[in-house]
Biopython code that builds the backbone (N, CA, C, O; Angstrom):
import numpy as np
from Bio.PDB.StructureBuilder import StructureBuilder

atoms = [
    (1, "MET", "N", (-27.160, -18.338, 12.230)),
    (1, "MET", "CA", (-26.644, -17.959, 13.640)),
    (1, "MET", "C", (-27.234, -17.862, 14.807)),
    (1, "MET", "O", (-27.471, -16.876, 15.506)),
    (2, "LYS", "N", (-27.504, -19.259, 14.987)),
    (2, "LYS", "CA", (-27.615, -19.101, 16.062)),
    (2, "LYS", "C", (-27.120, -20.785, 16.788)),
    (2, "LYS", "O", (-27.209, -21.094, 17.977)),
    (3, "ASN", "N", (-26.743, -21.427, 15.955)),
    (3, "ASN", "CA", (-25.565, -22.543, 16.474)),
    (3, "ASN", "C", (-24.553, -21.320, 16.694)),
    (3, "ASN", "O", (-24.198, -21.382, 17.871)),
    (4, "ILE", "N", (-23.965, -20.279, 16.082)),
    (4, "ILE", "CA", (-22.668, -19.554, 15.956)),
    (4, "ILE", "C", (-22.659, -19.214, 17.288)),
    (4, "ILE", "O", (-21.670, -19.539, 17.945)),
    (5, "HIS", "N", (-23.652, -18.567, 17.870)),
    (5, "HIS", "CA", (-23.609, -18.398, 18.990)),
    (5, "HIS", "C", (-23.947, -19.402, 20.639)),
    (5, "HIS", "O", (-23.611, -19.426, 21.824)),
    (6, "ASN", "N", (-24.777, -20.067, 19.705)),
    (6, "ASN", "CA", (-24.364, -20.944, 21.246)),
    (6, "ASN", "C", (-23.772, -21.421, 21.414)),
    (6, "ASN", "O", (-23.712, -21.895, 22.549)),
    (7, "ALA", "N", (-22.349, -21.878, 20.012)),
    (7, "ALA", "CA", (-21.298, -22.579, 20.362)),
    (7, "ALA", "C", (-20.414, -21.931, 20.600)),
    (7, "ALA", "O", (-19.363, -22.218, 20.028)),
    (8, "GLN", "N", (-20.430, -20.855, 21.477)),
    (8, "GLN", "CA", (-19.643, -19.730, 21.780)),
    (8, "GLN", "C", (-19.874, -19.943, 23.454)),
    (8, "GLN", "O", (-20.979, -20.369, 23.790)),
    (9, "SER", "N", (-18.760, -19.631, 24.631)),
    (9, "SER", "CA", (-18.517, -19.767, 25.600)),
    (9, "SER", "C", (-19.020, -18.564, 26.396)),
    (9, "SER", "O", (-18.651, -17.534, 25.831)),
    (10, "SER", "N", (-19.944, -18.242, 27.840)),
    (10, "SER", "CA", (-20.229, -17.478, 28.091)),
    (10, "SER", "C", (-19.451, -16.313, 28.157)),
    (10, "SER", "O", (-19.948, -15.189, 28.220)),
    (11, "LEU", "N", (-18.267, -16.540, 28.146)),
    (11, "LEU", "CA", (-17.171, -15.095, 27.878)),
    (11, "LEU", "C", (-16.930, -14.744, 26.760)),
    (11, "LEU", "O", (-16.399, -13.634, 26.794)),
    (12, "VAL", "N", (-17.089, -15.264, 25.378)),
    (12, "VAL", "CA", (-16.691, -14.750, 24.540)),
    (12, "VAL", "C", (-18.250, -14.107, 23.873)),
    (12, "VAL", "O", (-19.272, -14.788, 23.957)),
    (13, "ASN", "N", (-18.252, -12.761, 23.239)),
    (13, "ASN", "CA", (-19.443, -13.081, 22.162)),
    (13, "ASN", "C", (-18.956, -12.050, 21.566)),
    (13, "ASN", "O", (-18.827, -10.909, 22.010)),
    (14, "ASP", "N", (-18.536, -12.694, 19.991)),
    (14, "ASP", "CA", (-18.369, -12.186, 18.714)),
    (14, "ASP", "C", (-19.887, -11.893, 17.752)),
    (14, "ASP", "O", (-20.073, -11.820, 16.537)),
    (15, "THR", "N", (-20.835, -11.770, 18.965)),
    (15, "THR", "CA", (-21.975, -11.636, 17.489)),
    (15, "THR", "C", (-22.521, -10.477, 18.510)),
    (15, "THR", "O", (-22.384, -10.400, 19.731)),
    (16, "CYS", "N", (-23.225, -9.549, 17.540)),
    (16, "CYS", "CA", (-23.687, -8.193, 17.169)),
    (16, "CYS", "C", (-24.639, -8.141, 18.359)),
    (16, "CYS", "O", (-24.053, -8.778, 19.234)),
    (17, "ASN", "N", (-25.784, -7.720, 18.836)),
    (17, "ASN", "CA", (-25.730, -7.353, 19.764)),
    (17, "ASN", "C", (-27.166, -6.927, 19.181)),
    (17, "ASN", "O", (-28.176, -7.543, 19.523)),
    (18, "ASP", "N", (-27.210, -5.882, 18.316)),
    (18, "ASP", "CA", (-28.661, -5.512, 17.339)),
    (18, "ASP", "C", (-29.261, -6.736, 16.299)),
    (18, "ASP", "O", (-30.178, -7.553, 16.383)),
    (19, "CYS", "N", (-28.051, -6.344, 15.102)),
    (19, "CYS", "CA", (-28.684, -8.099, 14.614)),
    (19, "CYS", "C", (-28.166, -9.749, 14.693)),
    (19, "CYS", "O", (-28.599, -10.807, 14.235)),
    (20, "GLY", "N", (-27.079, -9.375, 15.475)),
    (20, "GLY", "CA", (-26.580, -11.230, 15.243)),
    (20, "GLY", "C", (-26.280, -11.574, 13.928)),
    (20, "GLY", "O", (-26.389, -12.520, 13.147)),
    (21, "SER", "N", (-25.810, -10.306, 13.999)),
    (21, "SER", "CA", (-24.566, -11.069, 12.943)),
    (21, "SER", "C", (-23.271, -11.026, 13.320)),
    (21, "SER", "O", (-22.840, -10.130, 14.046)),
    (22, "TYR", "N", (-22.078, -12.615, 12.556)),
    (22, "TYR", "CA", (-21.141, -12.379, 13.657)),
    (22, "TYR", "C", (-19.997, -11.931, 13.078)),
    (22, "TYR", "O", (-20.100, -11.726, 11.869)),
    (23, "ALA", "N", (-18.814, -11.692, 13.627)),
    (23, "ALA", "CA", (-18.116, -10.061, 13.667)),
    (23, "ALA", "C", (-16.751, -11.767, 14.292)),
    (23, "ALA", "O", (-16.533, -12.337, 15.361)),
    (24, "ASP", "N", (-16.143, -11.928, 12.611)),
    (24, "ASP", "CA", (-14.181, -12.547, 12.760)),
    (24, "ASP", "C", (-13.570, -11.215, 13.360)),
    (24, "ASP", "O", (-14.334, -10.280, 13.120)),
    (25, "ILE", "N", (-12.870, -10.969, 13.798)),
    (25, "ILE", "CA", (-12.314, -9.863, 13.388)),
    (25, "ILE", "C", (-10.971, -9.844, 13.117)),
    (25, "ILE", "O", (-10.316, -8.846, 12.819)),
    (26, "GLY", "N", (-10.455, -11.311, 13.262)),
    (26, "GLY", "CA", (-8.815, -11.838, 13.051)),
    (26, "GLY", "C", (-9.274, -11.351, 11.340)),
    (26, "GLY", "O", (-8.475, -10.783, 10.595)),
    (27, "ALA", "N", (-10.555, -11.671, 10.981)),
    (27, "ALA", "CA", (-10.728, -11.938, 9.681)),
    (27, "ALA", "C", (-10.561, -10.418, 8.806)),
    (27, "ALA", "O", (-10.036, -10.345, 7.695)),
    (28, "VAL", "N", (-11.152, -9.203, 9.599)),
    (28, "VAL", "CA", (-11.031, -7.767, 9.111)),
    (28, "VAL", "C", (-9.705, -7.230, 9.001)),
    (28, "VAL", "O", (-9.121, -6.417, 8.285)),
    (29, "ILE", "N", (-9.369, -8.196, 10.248)),
    (29, "ILE", "CA", (-7.560, -7.045, 10.573)),
    (29, "ILE", "C", (-7.089, -7.881, 10.272)),
    (29, "ILE", "O", (-7.377, -9.008, 10.677)),
    (30, "ASP", "N", (-5.607, -7.438, 8.912)),
    (30, "ASP", "CA", (-4.494, -8.198, 9.004)),
    (30, "ASP", "C", (-3.563, -7.757, 9.167)),
    (30, "ASP", "O", (-3.053, -6.944, 8.395)),
    (31, "GLU", "N", (-2.898, -8.288, 10.558)),
    (31, "GLU", "CA", (-2.070, -7.559, 11.006)),
    (31, "GLU", "C", (-0.379, -7.051, 9.824)),
    (31, "GLU", "O", (0.539, -6.277, 10.099)),
    (32, "HIS", "N", (-0.536, -7.614, 8.985)),
    (32, "HIS", "CA", (0.604, -7.449, 8.229)),
    (32, "HIS", "C", (-0.024, -6.419, 7.058)),
    (32, "HIS", "O", (0.786, -6.216, 6.153)),
    (33, "ASP", "N", (-1.242, -5.769, 6.909)),
    (33, "ASP", "CA", (-1.800, -4.595, 5.853)),
    (33, "ASP", "C", (-1.491, -3.700, 6.572)),
    (33, "ASP", "O", (-2.409, -3.121, 7.152)),
    (34, "ARG", "N", (-0.128, -3.265, 6.797)),
    (34, "ARG", "CA", (0.425, -1.744, 6.668)),
    (34, "ARG", "C", (0.940, -0.876, 5.575)),
    (34, "ARG", "O", (1.761, 0.039, 5.514)),
    (35, "GLN", "N", (0.144, -1.505, 4.714)),
    (35, "GLN", "CA", (1.034, -0.557, 3.914)),
    (35, "GLN", "C", (-0.775, 0.144, 2.767)),
    (35, "GLN", "O", (-1.795, -0.295, 2.236)),
    (36, "LEU", "N", (-0.004, 1.479, 3.030)),
    (36, "LEU", "CA", (-1.358, 2.508, 1.816)),
    (36, "LEU", "C", (-0.956, 3.143, 0.656)),
    (36, "LEU", "O", (-0.191, 4.107, 0.648)),
    (37, "VAL", "N", (-1.703, 2.367, -0.842)),
    (37, "VAL", "CA", (-1.216, 3.306, -1.887)),
    (37, "VAL", "C", (-2.450, 4.342, -2.330)),
    (37, "VAL", "O", (-3.459, 3.779, -2.756)),
    (38, "VAL", "N", (-2.461, 5.228, -2.295)),
    (38, "VAL", "CA", (-2.731, 6.479, -3.148)),
    (38, "VAL", "C", (-2.665, 6.926, -4.352)),
    (38, "VAL", "O", (-1.738, 7.732, -4.440)),
    (39, "ASN", "N", (-3.267, 6.765, -5.409)),
    (39, "ASN", "CA", (-2.812, 7.290, -6.310)),
    (39, "ASN", "C", (-3.887, 8.555, -7.174)),
    (39, "ASN", "O", (-5.000, 8.403, -7.679)),
    (40, "PHE", "N", (-3.008, 9.799, -7.076)),
    (40, "PHE", "CA", (-3.932, 10.939, -7.657)),
    (40, "PHE", "C", (-2.844, 11.440, -8.969)),
    (40, "PHE", "O", (-1.621, 11.321, -9.056)),
    (41, "SER", "N", (-3.816, 12.021, -9.889)),
    (41, "SER", "CA", (-3.385, 12.835, -11.448)),
    (41, "SER", "C", (-4.170, 13.420, -11.147)),
    (41, "SER", "O", (-4.991, 13.170, -10.265)),
    (42, "GLY", "N", (-4.019, 15.213, -12.458)),
    (42, "GLY", "CA", (-4.949, 15.223, -12.683)),
    (42, "GLY", "C", (-3.925, 16.072, -12.464)),
    (42, "GLY", "O", (-2.782, 15.677, -12.234)),
    (43, "ALA", "N", (-4.416, 17.829, -12.548)),
    (43, "ALA", "CA", (-3.637, 19.619, -11.950)),
    (43, "ALA", "C", (-3.895, 19.217, -10.704)),
    (43, "ALA", "O", (-3.024, 19.798, -10.058)),
    (44, "GLU", "N", (-4.664, 18.468, -9.803)),
    (44, "GLU", "CA", (-5.222, 18.953, -8.665)),
    (44, "GLU", "C", (-3.269, 17.585, -7.814)),
    (44, "GLU", "O", (-2.774, 17.401, -6.702)),
    (45, "ALA", "N", (-3.111, 17.326, -8.567)),
    (45, "ALA", "CA", (-1.989, 15.976, -7.777)),
    (45, "ALA", "C", (-1.557, 15.984, -6.649)),
    (45, "ALA", "O", (-1.808, 15.305, -5.653)),
    (46, "GLN", "N", (-0.696, 17.024, -6.912)),
    (46, "GLN", "CA", (0.458, 17.603, -6.079)),
    (46, "GLN", "C", (0.207, 18.181, -5.074)),
    (46, "GLN", "O", (1.059, 18.297, -4.193)),
    (47, "VAL", "N", (-1.722, 18.969, -4.895)),
    (47, "VAL", "CA", (-2.121, 19.596, -4.156)),
    (47, "VAL", "C", (-2.491, 18.595, -2.481)),
    (47, "VAL", "O", (-2.530, 18.732, -1.258)),
    (48, "GLY", "N", (-2.697, 17.562, -3.621)),
    (48, "GLY", "CA", (-3.653, 16.573, -2.949)),
    (48, "GLY", "C", (-2.835, 15.666, -2.203)),
    (48, "GLY", "O", (-3.053, 15.680, -0.992)),
    (49, "SER", "N", (-1.704, 14.663, -2.723)),
    (49, "SER", "CA", (-0.853, 13.721, -2.520)),
    (49, "SER", "C", (-0.087, 14.702, -1.209)),
    (49, "SER", "O", (0.156, 14.099, -0.163)),
    (50, "GLU", "N", (0.216, 15.954, -1.284)),
    (50, "GLU", "CA", (1.109, 16.835, -0.041)),
    (50, "GLU", "C", (-0.603, 16.881, 1.310)),
    (50, "GLU", "O", (-0.546, 16.808, 2.537)),
    (51, "SER", "N", (-1.550, 16.984, 0.657)),
    (51, "SER", "CA", (-1.929, 17.815, 1.797)),
    (51, "SER", "C", (-2.590, 16.815, 2.886)),
    (51, "SER", "O", (-2.715, 16.973, 4.100)),
    (52, "LEU", "N", (-3.252, 14.942, 1.452)),
    (52, "LEU", "CA", (-2.612, 13.405, 2.321)),
    (52, "LEU", "C", (-1.507, 13.266, 3.098)),
    (52, "LEU", "O", (-1.686, 12.620, 4.130)),
    (53, "ARG", "N", (-0.520, 13.648, 2.918)),
    (53, "ARG", "CA", (1.404, 13.381, 3.592)),
    (53, "ARG", "C", (1.051, 14.149, 5.154)),
    (53, "ARG", "O", (1.096, 13.819, 6.339)),
    (54, "LYS", "N", (0.683, 15.350, 4.363)),
    (54, "LYS", "CA", (0.702, 16.098, 5.791)),
    (54, "LYS", "C", (-1.010, 16.009, 7.061)),
    (54, "LYS", "O", (-1.110, 16.162, 8.278)),
    (55, "LYS", "N", (-1.724, 15.796, 6.314)),
    (55, "LYS", "CA", (-3.186, 15.473, 7.667)),
    (55, "LYS", "C", (-2.334, 13.768, 8.514)),
    (55, "LYS", "O", (-2.308, 13.571, 9.729)),
    (56, "VAL", "N", (-1.513, 12.412, 7.011)),
    (56, "VAL", "CA", (-1.204, 11.150, 7.751)),
    (56, "VAL", "C", (-0.385, 11.154, 9.182)),
    (56, "VAL", "O", (-0.606, 10.646, 10.282)),
    (57, "GLN", "N", (0.749, 12.034, 8.594)),
    (57, "GLN", "CA", (1.792, 12.931, 9.479)),
    (57, "GLN", "C", (1.522, 13.600, 10.735)),
    (57, "GLN", "O", (2.309, 13.514, 11.677)),
    (58, "ALA", "N", (0.781, 14.057, 10.774)),
    (58, "ALA", "CA", (0.204, 15.234, 11.528)),
    (58, "ALA", "C", (-0.759, 13.886, 12.617)),
    (58, "ALA", "O", (-0.645, 14.083, 13.826)),
    (59, "ARG", "N", (-1.289, 13.121, 12.364)),
    (59, "ARG", "CA", (-1.889, 12.109, 13.056)),
    (59, "ARG", "C", (-2.033, 11.508, 12.957)),
    (59, "ARG", "O", (-3.183, 11.125, 12.744)),
    (60, "PHE", "N", (-0.468, 10.356, 13.027)),
    (60, "PHE", "CA", (0.169, 9.174, 13.254)),
    (60, "PHE", "C", (1.934, 9.567, 12.690)),
    (60, "PHE", "O", (2.470, 9.847, 11.617)),
    (61, "ASP", "N", (2.503, 9.328, 14.565)),
    (61, "ASP", "CA", (3.367, 9.649, 14.645)),
    (61, "ASP", "C", (4.967, 8.416, 13.957)),
    (61, "ASP", "O", (6.161, 8.675, 13.811)),
    (62, "ASN", "N", (4.480, 7.640, 13.807)),
    (62, "ASN", "CA", (5.011, 6.123, 13.319)),
    (62, "ASN", "C", (5.252, 6.392, 11.622)),
    (62, "ASN", "O", (5.720, 5.541, 10.865)),
    (63, "VAL", "N", (4.966, 7.311, 11.352)),
    (63, "VAL", "CA", (4.614, 6.157, 9.575)),
    (63, "VAL", "C", (5.999, 7.164, 8.145)),
    (63, "VAL", "O", (6.746, 8.138, 8.047)),
    (64, "SER", "N", (5.595, 6.222, 7.550)),
    (64, "SER", "CA", (6.840, 6.598, 6.147)),
    (64, "SER", "C", (5.780, 6.642, 5.219)),
    (64, "SER", "O", (4.858, 5.867, 4.960)),
    (65, "VAL", "N", (6.281, 8.186, 4.602)),
    (65, "VAL", "CA", (5.626, 8.144, 3.745)),
    (65, "VAL", "C", (6.341, 8.616, 2.765)),
    (65, "VAL", "O", (7.368, 9.283, 2.889)),
    (66, "GLU", "N", (5.561, 8.120, 1.256)),
    (66, "GLU", "CA", (7.303, 8.309, 0.123)),
    (66, "GLU", "C", (5.740, 9.221, -1.266)),
    (66, "GLU", "O", (4.638, 8.672, -1.296)),
    (67, "LEU", "N", (5.992, 10.461, -2.147)),
    (67, "LEU", "CA", (5.388, 10.439, -2.720)),
    (67, "LEU", "C", (6.337, 10.207, -4.559)),
    (67, "LEU", "O", (7.513, 10.533, -4.717)),
    (68, "MET", "N", (5.817, 9.850, -5.223)),
    (68, "MET", "CA", (6.805, 9.528, -6.731)),
    (68, "MET", "C", (5.808, 9.852, -7.504)),
    (68, "MET", "O", (4.685, 9.382, -7.321)),
    (69, "SER", "N", (6.183, 10.980, -8.791)),
    (69, "SER", "CA", (5.515, 10.974, -10.057)),
    (69, "SER", "C", (5.527, 9.694, -10.638)),
    (69, "SER", "O", (6.591, 9.234, -11.050)),
    (70, "VAL", "N", (4.417, 9.025, -10.727)),
    (70, "VAL", "CA", (4.424, 8.447, -11.947)),
    (70, "VAL", "C", (3.381, 9.068, -13.029)),
    (70, "VAL", "O", (2.325, 9.592, -12.675)),
    (71, "GLY", "N", (3.761, 8.961, -14.289)),
    (71, "GLY", "CA", (3.304, 9.376, -15.255)),
    (71, "GLY", "C", (2.627, 10.308, -15.648)),
    (71, "GLY", "O", (3.251, 10.767, -16.605)),
    (72, "SER", "N", (1.687, 10.902, -15.495)),
    (72, "SER", "CA", (1.469, 12.253, -15.578)),
    (72, "SER", "C", (0.198, 12.501, -13.842)),
    (72, "SER", "O", (-0.742, 13.289, -13.734)),
    (73, "GLY", "N", (0.634, 11.662, -12.971)),
    (73, "GLY", "CA", (0.311, 11.757, -11.788)),
    (73, "GLY", "C", (1.408, 11.857, -10.383)),
    (73, "GLY", "O", (2.424, 12.542, -10.271)),
    (74, "ILE", "N", (0.634, 10.685, -9.164)),
    (74, "ILE", "CA", (1.441, 11.133, -8.573)),
    (74, "ILE", "C", (0.863, 9.993, -8.102)),
    (74, "ILE", "O", (-0.291, 9.618, -8.307)),
    (75, "SER", "N", (2.180, 9.164, -7.111)),
    (75, "SER", "CA", (1.177, 7.885, -5.796)),
    (75, "SER", "C", (2.131, 8.007, -5.055)),
    (75, "SER", "O", (3.355, 7.972, -5.183)),
    (76, "LEU", "N", (1.119, 8.220, -3.902)),
    (76, "LEU", "CA", (1.672, 8.775, -2.689)),
    (76, "LEU", "C", (2.334, 6.682, -1.665)),
    (76, "LEU", "O", (1.505, 5.825, -1.974)),
    (77, "THR", "N", (2.639, 6.525, -1.419)),
    (77, "THR", "CA", (2.288, 4.812, 0.012)),
    (77, "THR", "C", (2.724, 5.331, 1.032)),
    (77, "THR", "O", (3.427, 6.262, 1.428)),
    (78, "ILE", "N", (2.299, 4.733, 1.268)),
    (78, "ILE", "CA", (2.378, 5.368, 3.473)),
    (78, "ILE", "C", (2.464, 3.736, 3.880)),
    (78, "ILE", "O", (1.800, 2.792, 3.450)),
    (79, "ASP", "N", (3.729, 3.783, 5.047)),
    (79, "ASP", "CA", (3.788, 3.301, 5.213)),
    (79, "ASP", "C", (3.097, 2.506, 7.682)),
    (79, "ASP", "O", (3.781, 2.573, 8.703)),
    (80, "PHE", "N", (2.100, 2.124, 7.560)),
    (80, "PHE", "CA", (1.774, 2.828, 9.430)),
    (80, "PHE", "C", (2.789, 1.561, 9.832)),
    (80, "PHE", "O", (3.448, 0.724, 9.214)),
    (81, "ALA", "N", (2.486, 1.965, 11.460)),
    (81, "ALA", "CA", (3.082, 1.437, 12.385)),
    (81, "ALA", "C", (2.613, -0.332, 12.268)),
    (81, "ALA", "O", (3.076, -1.471, 12.323)),
    (82, "PHE", "N", (0.890, 0.733, 11.997)),
    (82, "PHE", "CA", (0.265, -1.301, 12.504)),
    (82, "PHE", "C", (-1.459, -0.781, 11.619)),
    (82, "PHE", "O", (-2.197, 0.204, 11.570)),
    (83, "SER", "N", (-1.387, -2.246, 11.035)),
    (83, "SER", "CA", (-2.729, -2.401, 10.419)),
    (83, "SER", "C", (-3.976, -0.668, 10.454)),
    (83, "SER", "O", (-4.244, 0.177, 9.600)),
    (84, "ALA", "N", (-4.429, -0.887, 12.013)),
    (84, "ALA", "CA", (-4.854, -0.739, 12.808)),
    (84, "ALA", "C", (-5.090, 1.104, 12.757)),
    (84, "ALA", "O", (-6.055, 1.853, 12.910)),
    (85, "GLU", "N", (-3.837, 1.252, 12.499)),
    (85, "GLU", "CA", (-3.501, 2.706, 12.046)),
    (85, "GLU", "C", (-3.480, 3.207, 10.576)),
    (85, "GLU", "O", (-3.341, 4.351, 10.144)),
    (86, "LYS", "N", (-3.674, 1.921, 9.875)),
    (86, "LYS", "CA", (-4.025, 1.871, 8.002)),
    (86, "LYS", "C", (-5.839, 2.544, 8.356)),
    (86, "LYS", "O", (-6.377, 3.624, 8.109)),
    (87, "MET", "N", (-6.360, 1.165, 9.087)),
    (87, "MET", "CA", (-7.752, 1.434, 9.271)),
    (87, "MET", "C", (-8.393, 2.673, 9.514)),
    (87, "MET", "O", (-9.331, 3.126, 8.858)),
    (88, "ILE", "N", (-8.097, 2.955, 10.036)),
    (88, "ILE", "CA", (-8.599, 4.505, 11.207)),
    (88, "ILE", "C", (-8.307, 5.855, 10.369)),
    (88, "ILE", "O", (-8.793, 6.968, 10.570)),
    (89, "PHE", "N", (-7.568, 5.539, 9.572)),
    (89, "PHE", "CA", (-6.700, 6.888, 8.021)),
    (89, "PHE", "C", (-6.974, 6.912, 7.212)),
    (89, "PHE", "O", (-7.112, 8.005, 6.663)),
    (90, "GLN", "N", (-7.214, 5.896, 6.640)),
    (90, "GLN", "CA", (-9.011, 5.198, 5.692)),
    (90, "GLN", "C", (-10.230, 5.061, 5.820)),
    (90, "GLN", "O", (-10.875, 4.683, 4.841)),
    (91, "LEU", "N", (-11.000, 5.378, 7.281)),
    (91, "LEU", "CA", (-12.262, 5.511, 7.428)),
    (91, "LEU", "C", (-12.350, 7.360, 7.643)),
    (91, "LEU", "O", (-13.206, 7.981, 7.013)),
    (92, "GLU", "N", (-11.394, 8.080, 8.569)),
    (92, "GLU", "CA", (-10.935, 9.154, 9.036)),
    (92, "GLU", "C", (-11.141, 10.172, 7.323)),
    (92, "GLU", "O", (-11.861, 11.135, 7.064)),
    (93, "ASN", "N", (-10.414, 9.603, 6.693)),
    (93, "ASN", "CA", (-10.410, 10.196, 5.023)),
    (93, "ASN", "C", (-11.302, 9.463, 3.823)),
    (93, "ASN", "O", (-11.221, 9.531, 2.597)),
    (94, "ALA", "N", (-12.061, 8.836, 4.588)),
    (94, "ALA", "CA", (-13.077, 7.546, 3.067)),
    (94, "ALA", "C", (-11.918, 7.590, 2.395)),
    (94, "ALA", "O", (-11.791, 8.358, 1.441)),
    (95, "ILE", "N", (-11.255, 7.047, 2.666)),
    (95, "ILE", "CA", (-10.154, 6.278, 1.833)),
    (95, "ILE", "C", (-10.673, 5.408, 1.022)),
    (95, "ILE", "O", (-9.945, 4.725, 0.301)),
]
sb = StructureBuilder()
sb.init_structure("model")
sb.init_model(0)
sb.init_chain("A")
sb.init_seg("    ")
for serial, (resi, resn, name, xyz) in enumerate(atoms, 1):
    if name == "N":
        sb.init_residue(resn, " ", resi, " ")
    sb.init_atom(name, np.array(xyz, "f"), 0.0, 1.0, " ", f" {name:<3s}", serial, name[0])
structure = sb.get_structure()
């Protein structure tokens, strides 16, 4: 850790001030990872998928949502404009 921290420019600090761990943001966020697929099954599949569809459309302006019946369940495919939106939505909804 110390070697990574010492090798960094004084203008850039990618280490956590609290724990000293190194964070490579580019390794966490892939700009092309914009599609989220959530599968629902059981008696509440329709209600659950519609609820999540409404949440994502209310939260973000430029999303494409597709509901598809798959066997006895429903597959919800969401295409976000930006990968950060996908991550935010997943965190907000514990997906």
